[in-house]
MARBA-3410 file (N, C-alpha, C, O; in Angstrom, 1 decimal):
114
119.4,73.7,-59.8,119.2,74.3,-59.0,119.8,74.9,-57.6,120.6,74.3,-56.9 ~ 119.4,76.2,-57.5,120.1,76.6,-56.2,119.3,76.7,-55.1,118.1,76.9,-55.4 ~ 119.7,76.7,-53.9,118.9,76.8,-52.5,119.1,78.3,-52.4,120.1,78.9,-52.5 ~ 117.8,78.9,-52.0,117.8,80.3,-51.6,117.2,80.5,-50.1,116.0,80.3,-49.8 ~ 118.2,80.8,-49.2,117.9,80.9,-47.8,117.2,82.3,-47.7,117.5,83.3,-48.3
116.0,82.1,-46.6,115.3,83.5,-46.2,116.1,84.2,-45.5,117.0,83.6,-44.9 ~ 116.1,85.5,-45.4,116.9,86.6,-44.7,116.6,86.6,-43.4,117.5,87.0,-42.7 ~ 115.5,86.2,-42.9,115.1,86.4,-41.6,115.4,84.9,-40.5,114.9,84.6,-39.4 ~ 116.2,84.2,-41.2,116.2,82.6,-40.3,117.0,83.0,-39.4,117.8,84.0,-39.4 ~ 116.8,82.4,-38.6,117.8,82.4,-37.0,118.7,81.2,-36.9,118.5,80.3,-37.7
119.7,81.1,-35.9,121.2,80.3,-36.2,120.7,78.7,-36.4,121.1,77.9,-37.2 ~ 119.6,78.6,-35.5,118.8,77.3,-35.4,118.5,76.7,-37.0,118.9,75.6,-37.5 ~ 117.8,77.5,-37.6,117.2,77.1,-38.8,118.6,77.0,-39.8,118.8,76.0,-40.5 ~ 119.3,77.9,-39.6,120.3,77.7,-40.6,121.2,76.8,-40.5,121.7,76.4,-41.5 ~ 121.5,76.3,-39.3,122.3,75.2,-39.1,121.4,73.8,-39.4,121.9,72.7,-39.7
120.0,73.8,-39.3,119.3,72.9,-39.7,119.3,72.5,-41.6,119.3,71.4,-42.1 ~ 119.3,73.9,-42.1,119.6,74.1,-43.5,120.9,73.4,-44.0,120.9,72.6,-44.9 ~ 121.8,73.8,-43.2,123.3,73.4,-43.8,123.4,71.9,-43.6,124.2,71.3,-44.2 ~ 122.6,71.3,-42.8,122.6,69.6,-42.3,122.0,69.0,-43.5,122.6,68.2,-44.2 ~ 121.0,69.3,-43.8,119.8,69.0,-45.0,120.5,69.0,-45.8,120.9,67.9,-46.2
121.1,70.3,-46.7,121.7,70.4,-48.0,122.7,69.5,-47.9,122.6,68.6,-48.8 ~ 123.8,69.3,-47.2,124.8,68.5,-47.1,124.4,67.1,-47.3,124.8,66.3,-48.2 ~ 123.4,66.7,-46.3,123.0,65.3,-46.6,122.3,64.9,-47.7,122.5,63.8,-48.1 ~ 121.4,65.9,-48.3,120.9,65.8,-49.7,121.4,65.7,-51.0,120.9,65.2,-52.0 ~ 122.6,66.2,-51.0,123.2,66.3,-52.3,125.0,65.9,-52.0,125.9,66.1,-51.1
125.0,65.1,-53.4,126.3,64.2,-53.3,127.3,65.7,-53.4,128.3,65.5,-52.6 ~ 127.4,66.7,-53.9,128.2,67.9,-53.8,127.7,69.2,-53.8,127.0,69.6,-54.7 ~ 128.0,69.7,-52.8,127.5,71.1,-52.3,128.2,72.2,-52.1,128.8,72.2,-51.0 ~ 128.4,73.3,-52.8,129.1,74.4,-52.4,128.6,75.6,-51.8,128.1,76.4,-52.6 ~ 128.7,75.9,-50.8,128.4,77.1,-49.8,129.3,78.4,-50.3,130.5,78.4,-50.2
128.4,79.4,-50.9,129.5,80.3,-51.6,128.9,81.5,-51.2,127.8,81.5,-50.7 ~ 129.5,82.6,-51.5,129.2,84.2,-51.9,128.6,84.4,-53.2,129.2,84.5,-54.3 ~ 127.1,84.5,-53.1,126.6,84.9,-54.6,126.0,83.1,-55.2,125.9,82.2,-54.4 ~ 125.9,83.1,-56.4,125.5,81.8,-57.0,126.1,81.5,-58.1,126.7,82.3,-58.7 ~ 126.1,80.4,-58.5,126.4,80.1,-59.8,126.6,80.7,-60.8,127.7,80.7,-61.3
125.5,81.4,-61.3,125.6,82.1,-62.4,126.1,83.6,-61.9,126.6,84.2,-62.9 ~ 126.1,84.3,-60.7,126.8,85.4,-60.3,127.6,85.3,-59.4,127.5,86.3,-58.6 ~ 128.7,84.3,-59.0,129.4,84.7,-57.9,129.9,85.9,-57.1,130.6,86.7,-57.8 ~ 129.9,86.2,-56.0,130.1,87.6,-55.5,131.6,87.8,-54.9,131.9,89.0,-54.6 ~ 132.4,86.8,-54.9,133.9,86.7,-54.8,134.5,86.1,-55.8,134.0,85.3,-56.5
135.9,86.3,-55.8,136.6,85.7,-56.8,137.0,84.3,-56.2,137.1,83.4,-57.0 ~ 137.2,83.9,-55.1,137.2,82.7,-54.3,135.9,81.4,-54.9,136.1,80.3,-55.5 ~ 134.6,82.1,-54.5,133.6,81.3,-54.7,133.5,81.2,-56.4,132.9,80.3,-56.9 ~ 133.9,82.1,-57.1,134.0,82.1,-58.5,134.9,80.8,-58.9,134.4,80.0,-59.6 ~ 136.1,80.7,-58.4,137.0,80.0,-58.6,136.5,78.4,-58.3,136.8,77.4,-58.9
135.8,78.5,-57.1,135.6,77.2,-56.8,134.6,76.6,-57.8,134.7,75.5,-58.4 ~ 133.5,77.5,-58.0,132.3,77.0,-59.2,133.1,76.5,-60.2,132.9,75.4,-60.4 ~ 134.3,77.2,-61.1,134.7,76.8,-62.1,135.3,75.4,-62.2,135.2,74.6,-63.1 ~ 136.3,75.3,-60.8,136.8,73.9,-60.7,135.7,73.0,-60.5,135.6,71.9,-61.2 ~ 135.0,73.2,-59.7,134.1,72.0,-59.5,133.4,71.7,-61.0,133.4,70.6,-61.6
133.0,72.8,-61.4,132.1,72.6,-63.0,132.8,72.0,-63.9,132.2,71.7,-65.0 ~ 134.4,71.7,-63.6,135.1,71.1,-64.7,134.9,69.7,-65.0,135.2,69.1,-66.0 ~ 134.3,69.1,-63.6,134.5,67.5,-63.3,132.9,67.0,-63.1,132.6,65.8,-63.4 ~ 132.0,67.9,-62.7,130.8,67.4,-62.5,129.8,68.5,-62.9,130.2,69.7,-62.9 ~ 128.8,68.1,-63.3,127.5,69.1,-63.9,126.5,69.5,-63.0,126.0,70.6,-63.0
126.1,68.6,-62.4,125.2,68.7,-61.2,125.9,68.7,-60.0,126.7,67.8,-59.6 ~ 125.7,70.1,-59.1,126.2,70.1,-58.1,125.2,71.3,-57.2,124.7,72.1,-57.9 ~ 125.0,71.4,-55.9,124.2,72.3,-55.2,125.1,73.4,-54.9,126.3,73.2,-54.7 ~ 124.4,74.6,-55.0,125.2,75.7,-54.4,124.1,76.6,-53.4,122.9,76.6,-53.6 ~ 124.6,77.2,-52.6,123.9,77.8,-51.7,124.5,79.3,-51.3,125.6,79.5,-50.9
123.5,80.5,-51.5,124.5,81.5,-51.7,123.9,81.8,-50.1,122.7,81.7,-49.7 ~ 125.2,82.2,-49.3,125.6,82.7,-48.2,125.1,84.0,-47.7,124.6,84.2,-46.6 ~ 125.2,84.9,-48.7,125.1,86.4,-48.4,124.0,86.7,-47.5,124.3,87.5,-46.5 ~ 122.8,86.2,-47.6,121.5,87.0,-47.1,121.7,86.5,-45.4,121.0,87.2,-44.6 ~ 122.5,85.6,-44.9,122.5,85.3,-43.7,124.1,85.1,-43.2,124.5,84.5,-42.3
124.8,85.8,-44.0,126.7,85.5,-43.8,126.9,84.8,-42.3,127.4,83.7,-42.1 ~ 126.5,85.8,-41.1,126.9,85.7,-40.0,126.3,84.1,-39.4,127.1,83.2,-38.9 ~ 125.1,83.9,-39.7,124.6,82.2,-39.5,125.1,81.5,-40.1,125.7,80.6,-39.5 ~ 125.3,81.5,-41.4,126.1,80.6,-42.3,127.5,80.4,-41.8,128.0,79.3,-41.7 ~ 128.0,81.3,-41.7,129.6,81.4,-41.1,129.7,80.5,-40.0,130.5,79.5,-40.0
128.9,80.7,-39.1,128.5,79.9,-37.9,128.2,78.4,-37.5,128.5,77.7,-36.5 ~ 127.4,78.1,-38.6,126.7,77.1,-38.9,127.6,76.1,-39.5,127.6,74.9,-39.4 ~ 128.5,77.0,-40.4,129.4,75.8,-41.4,130.7,75.6,-40.6,131.2,74.5,-40.7 ~ 131.2,76.4,-39.9,132.1,76.2,-38.6,132.1,75.1,-38.0,133.1,74.4,-37.8 ~ 130.9,74.8,-37.5,130.8,74.0,-36.6,130.8,72.5,-37.1,131.1,71.5,-36.4
130.4,72.5,-38.6,130.4,71.3,-39.5,131.9,70.9,-40.1,132.3,69.8,-40.6 ~ 132.5,72.1,-40.0,133.9,71.4,-40.9,134.9,72.1,-40.4,136.0,71.8,-40.8 ~ 134.8,73.2,-39.3,135.8,73.5,-38.4,136.5,74.7,-39.3,137.6,75.0,-38.8 ~ 136.1,75.5,-40.7,136.8,75.9,-41.3,135.6,77.2,-41.2,134.4,77.1,-41.3 ~ 136.5,78.3,-41.1,135.7,79.3,-41.0,135.5,80.1,-42.5,134.5,80.8,-42.6
136.2,80.1,-43.2,136.1,80.7,-44.4,135.2,80.3,-45.5,135.0,79.1,-45.4 ~ 134.5,80.9,-46.6,133.6,80.9,-47.5,134.3,81.2,-48.4,135.0,82.2,-48.4 ~ 134.1,80.1,-49.9,133.3,78.9,-49.8,133.6,77.9,-49.0,134.5,78.0,-48.1 ~ 133.0,76.9,-49.3,133.1,75.4,-48.5,132.5,74.5,-49.4,131.3,74.7,-49.7 ~ 133.0,73.7,-49.8,132.8,72.4,-50.6,132.7,71.1,-49.7,133.7,70.6,-49.2
131.5,70.5,-49.7,131.2,68.9,-49.3,131.1,68.2,-50.1,130.6,68.8,-51.0 ~ 131.3,66.8,-50.2,131.1,66.0,-51.1,131.1,64.5,-50.4,132.0,63.9,-49.9 ~ 129.5,64.0,-50.7,129.0,62.9,-49.8,128.9,63.1,-48.3,129.1,62.2,-47.5 ~ 128.7,64.3,-47.9,128.5,64.6,-46.4,129.8,64.9,-45.9,129.9,65.2,-44.7 ~ 131.0,65.0,-46.6,132.5,65.1,-45.9,133.0,66.5,-46.4,133.2,66.7,-47.6
133.2,67.3,-45.6,133.9,68.6,-46.0,135.2,68.2,-46.6,135.9,67.3,-46.3 ~ 135.3,69.1,-47.9,136.7,68.9,-48.7,137.4,70.3,-48.5,138.6,70.2,-48.2 ~ 137.0,71.2,-48.5,137.7,72.6,-48.3,137.3,73.5,-49.1,136.2,73.2,-49.6 ~ 137.9,75.1,-49.4,137.7,75.7,-50.1,138.2,76.0,-51.3,138.7,75.0,-51.9 ~ 138.2,77.0,-51.9,138.8,76.9,-53.2,140.2,76.6,-53.5,140.6,76.0,-54.5
141.0,77.1,-52.4,142.4,77.0,-52.7,142.3,75.2,-52.3,143.1,74.5,-53.0 ~ 141.8,74.7,-51.5,142.0,73.1,-51.5,141.5,72.3,-52.8,141.8,71.1,-53.1 ~ 140.5,73.1,-53.7,140.0,72.3,-55.1,140.9,72.8,-55.6,141.0,72.0,-56.5 ~ 141.9,73.8,-55.9,142.8,74.0,-56.5,144.1,73.3,-56.7,144.7,73.2,-57.8 ~ 144.6,72.6,-55.1,145.5,72.1,-55.1,145.2,70.5,-55.6,145.9,69.9,-56.3
144.1,70.1,-55.2,143.5,68.9,-55.9,143.7,68.9,-57.2,144.5,68.1,-57.7 ~ 143.1,69.8,-57.8,142.8,69.8,-59.2,144.5,69.9,-59.9,144.8,69.4,-61.0 ~ 145.4,70.5,-59.0,147.0,70.6,-59.8,147.4,69.2,-59.7,148.2,68.8,-60.6 ~ 146.9,68.4,-58.9,147.6,67.3,-58.5,146.8,66.0,-59.3,147.2,64.8,-59.2 ~ 145.5,66.3,-59.9,144.8,65.6,-60.7,143.8,64.6,-59.8,143.4,63.5,-60.1
143.5,65.3,-58.4,142.7,64.4,-57.8,141.3,64.8,-57.7,140.5,64.0,-57.3 ~ 141.0,66.1,-58.1,140.0,66.7,-58.0,138.6,65.9,-58.4,137.7,65.8,-57.6 ~ 138.7,65.4,-59.6,137.5,64.6,-60.1,137.4,63.5,-59.4,136.2,63.3,-59.2 ~ 138.4,62.6,-59.0,138.0,61.6,-58.0,137.4,62.0,-56.8,136.4,61.4,-56.2 ~ 138.1,63.1,-56.3,137.4,63.5,-54.8,136.0,64.0,-55.0,135.3,64.2,-54.0
135.4,64.4,-56.5,134.1,65.0,-56.4,133.3,63.7,-56.8,132.0,63.8,-56.9 ~ 133.9,62.6,-57.1,133.0,61.4,-57.4,132.6,61.5,-58.7,131.4,61.0,-59.0 ~ 133.5,62.1,-60.0,133.2,62.4,-61.3,133.3,60.9,-61.7,133.8,60.1,-61.0 ~ 132.8,60.7,-62.6,133.1,59.4,-63.5,134.3,59.7,-64.6,134.6,58.9,-65.4
END
């Protein structure tokens, strides 16, 4: 399932959506595009890395309201770039951090994979 934001959402609505999606999902990836059609190489790499270890994870396409999502996510993570991955409500990082965890053999555990 992919969460699709409305294009006319204001910053407060986006912030509430970010909080809700993070709270309601074990693994969530805020990305440009969606799982089937990533719109940047970093988002594509993040989907591939997460998908190697868990089947079910939520994705949120930030492109319809990019400035609002960028601001909301930065307030949650302290990180301004996208994609951003959250696991069990905690910020993990972007595709570069996921790749580093994968190289060290730690990504599956970080994602809570069995």
